[in-house]
C-alpha positions in Angstrom: -0.3 0.2 0.0 1.3 3.4 -0.9 2.4 6.5 1.7 -1.3 8.7 1.8 0.2 11.2 -0.7 -3.0 13.1 -1.6 -2.4 16.2 -2.3 1.1 17.0 -1.8 3.5 18.3 -4.6 6.6 16.3 -5.1 9.7 17.4 -7.8 11.3 14.1 -9.0 14.9 14.9 -10.1 16.4 12.0 -12.8 12.9 10.2 -12.6 13.5 8.6 -16.0 14.2 5.2 -15.5 15.9 3.3 -12.8 15.2 4.3 -9.0 13.8 7.9 -10.3 11.2 6.1 -12.1 10.2 4.0 -9.5 9.9 6.6 -7.0 8.2 9.2 -9.1 5.5 6.0 -9.9 5.3 5.2 -6.3 4.2 8.5 -4.6 1.8 9.5 -7.1 0.3 5.9 -6.4 -0.1 8.0 -3.5 -1.6 10.3 -4.2 0.9 13.3 -4.8 1.6 15.7 -8.2 4.2 14.8 -9.9 7.3 16.6 -11.8 8.8 14.3 -13.3 12.5 16.0 -14.4 14.9 14.3 -15.9 17.9 15.4 -17.9 16.4 13.1 -21.5 13.5 15.0 -22.1 11.4 12.0 -23.4 11.9 9.7 -20.7 10.9 12.4 -18.5 7.2 12.6 -20.3 7.3 9.1 -20.8 6.8 8.6 -16.6 4.6 11.9 -16.7 2.2 9.8 -19.3 2.8 6.8 -17.3 0.8 8.6 -14.2 -1.4 10.3 -16.1 -3.1 7.3 -17.8 -3.4 6.3 -14.3 -5.1 9.4 -13.0 -2.3 11.1 -11.5 -1.1 14.6 -12.6 2.7 14.7 -13.1 4.4 17.0 -14.7 7.2 16.3 -17.0 10.7 18.7 -17.3 14.1 18.8 -19.1 16.6 19.5 -17.0 20.3 19.0 -16.3 21.1 19.8 -12.6 24.7 20.1 -13.3 23.4 23.7 -15.0 22.5 26.5 -12.6 20.3 28.2 -15.4 18.3 24.4 -15.9 18.2 24.4 -11.8 16.6 27.4 -11.3 13.7 26.9 -14.0 12.8 23.3 -12.3 11.8 25.1 -9.4 10.2 28.1 -11.1 8.5 25.2 -13.8 7.4 23.0 -10.3 6.0 26.1 -8.2 4.5 27.8 -10.8 2.6 24.7 -12.2 1.4 23.1 -8.6 1.2 26.6 -7.2 4.2 25.6 -4.4 6.2 22.9 -3.5 6.0 20.3 -1.0 8.9 17.6 -1.4 12.4 17.3 -3.1 13.6 14.0 -4.3 17.2 14.5 -5.6 17.5 11.6 -7.5 19.5 12.2 -10.8 22.8 10.6 -10.7 25.5 9.8 -12.9 28.7 6.8 -12.2 32.4 6.7 -12.9 34.1 2.8 -13.2 37.5 3.5 -12.7 40.9 2.8 -10.2 41.7 6.4 -9.0 44.8 5.9 -11.6 43.1 6.5 -14.5 40.1 8.6 -13.4 40.5 11.6 -15.5 39.8 15.5 -14.9 36.9 15.4 -17.3 35.2 12.6 -15.8 35.7 13.8 -11.8 34.3 17.6 -12.9 31.0 15.4 -14.3 29.9 13.2 -12.2 31.0 15.2 -8.5 29.0 18.1 -11.1 25.7 15.8 -11.4 26.1 14.1 -7.5 26.8 16.5 -5.3 26.8 19.8 -6.8 23.6 18.9 -8.3 22.6 18.3 -5.3 23.1 21.3 -3.6 21.8 23.5 -6.0 18.1 21.9 -6.5 18.1 22.3 -2.2 18.6 25.3 -2.6 17.1 26.7 -5.4 13.8 24.5 -3.3 14.8 25.7 0.0 12.3 29.0 0.1 9.2 27.2 -0.7 9.7 23.7 1.0 9.8 26.2 4.2 6.6 28.0 2.9 4.3 24.4 2.1 4.4 23.8 6.2 5.0 20.2 5.3 8.1 20.9 3.5 10.5 17.3 2.8 13.9 16.5 1.1 14.7 12.9 0.6 18.6 12.2 -1.4 19.3 9.4 -2.4 23.6 8.6 -1.2 24.4 5.3 -2.1 26.2 2.8 0.3 29.2 3.8 -1.5 28.5 7.0 0.3 29.1 4.9 3.7 32.1 2.2 2.8 33.4 3.4 -0.4 34.7 0.7 -3.6 37.6 0.6 -5.0 36.1 0.8 -8.5 33.7 3.8 -7.5 36.5 6.2 -6.0 35.6 10.2 -6.9 31.2 8.8 -7.2 32.3 7.1 -3.3 33.5 10.5 -3.0 30.3 12.1 -4.0 27.6 10.0 -2.4 30.1 10.6 1.2 29.3 14.4 0.3 25.7 13.8 0.3 25.2 12.2 3.4 27.1 15.3 4.6 24.6 17.5 3.2 21.6 15.7 4.0 22.9 16.1 7.4 23.4 19.0 7.7 20.6 21.0 5.8 18.1 18.9 8.2 20.1 20.8 11.2 19.6 24.0 8.7 16.2 23.4 8.9 14.3 21.7 11.0 12.8 25.3 12.7 11.2 25.5 9.6 9.7 22.3 9.8 11.6 20.5 6.7 12.5 17.4 6.8 15.6 15.6 5.6 16.9 12.7 4.8 19.3 10.4 2.8 18.4 6.7 1.4 21.8 4.8 0.5 21.1 2.1 -1.9 23.9 -1.3 -2.3 23.3 -3.0 -5.6 20.0 -2.0 -7.2 19.7 -3.4 -10.7 20.0 -0.3 -12.5 20.9 1.3 -16.2 24.0 2.8 -13.7 25.1 -1.2 -12.6 24.3 -3.1 -15.7 28.2 -2.4 -17.0 29.5 -4.3 -13.8 26.8 -6.8 -13.6 27.4 -7.9 -17.6 30.4 -9.2 -15.6 28.5 -13.2 -14.5 31.5 -13.8 -12.2 31.1 -9.6 -11.4 27.1 -10.7 -10.5 27.7 -13.7 -8.9 30.6 -12.0 -6.2 28.5 -9.4 -5.6 25.3 -11.9 -4.9 26.8 -13.7 -2.6 27.9 -10.5 -0.6 24.6 -9.7 0.3 23.0 -11.8 2.4 19.3 -12.3 1.5 21.1 -13.2 -1.7 20.1 -11.5 -4.0 20.0 -7.4 -5.9 17.7 -5.1 -4.3 15.6 -3.5 -8.4 14.2 0.1 -7.6 11.1 -0.6 -5.9 12.8 -1.6 -3.0 14.2 1.7 -2.7 10.7 3.5 -3.4 8.9 2.9 -0.2 11.4 3.7 1.4 11.2 7.9 -0.1 8.2 7.5 -0.3 7.6 7.5 3.6 10.3 9.8 3.7 7.9 12.0 1.6 5.0 10.8 4.1 3.3 12.8 7.1 3.9 9.4 8.9 8.5 10.9 8.8 7.5 14.3 10.1 9.5 14.0 12.9 12.5 12.4 11.5 15.5 14.2 9.9 18.7 13.8 9.5 18.3 9.9 8.9 20.5 7.8 6.4 18.6 4.2 5.9 20.5 1.8 4.4 18.4 -0.7 1.6 21.1 -3.2 0.6 19.8 -6.0 1.7 22.5 -6.4 4.4 25.9 -6.3 2.7 27.3 -3.3 4.7 25.4 -5.2 8.5 27.9 -8.2 6.8 30.7 -6.4 6.4 30.9 -5.3 9.7 
């Protein structure tokens, strides 16, 4: 059963595929008015159309969170369409696979611009509207790699550790305005981002063996937690970092 989000105005970035797509569908199923944002406009429109086909209220917006002008327009269009903004889900993210000696500056800059600076920019642009909402929520999508690190993901891990830091800092800053700020840290989830690694059958088997539940996650495993954080049931939860990884990080301790 979806969390009750009737009439709640929600913006989901990176909502055209994977975890973001599942989140948009889940909050819409709970009754939200949903702004579906993605750098690929056709994907954003597809998700918004699917929501509308099910009787939901959805708006598709093409935006790159690494671009300040796009971020300002994204927030302005959402607020204009919905008359305000109650929830921001900072999901947009990109991957970068490779050992530290192989990472090049353009890749470093791209991953930081989307995964960390993009979260900061969207939050900054949305903050005043969330304060005015009276039930503001921010849910940031981090990663278990921001907690434990990985030899293959040094830059990605650094950005997700940064997202966790921003989450905790903003939770303290915005609490006085009734705005909660939480993060979820997915483990291995079957998405396009993880697909290059999962294509190696040996790596896939090794990854699954490292998960006590003996399976990879799916985007819907994350979407339910995000919907909960966006709901009234989570009104006294802030600064929380929720790991969703089938027990992988517990096993590593």
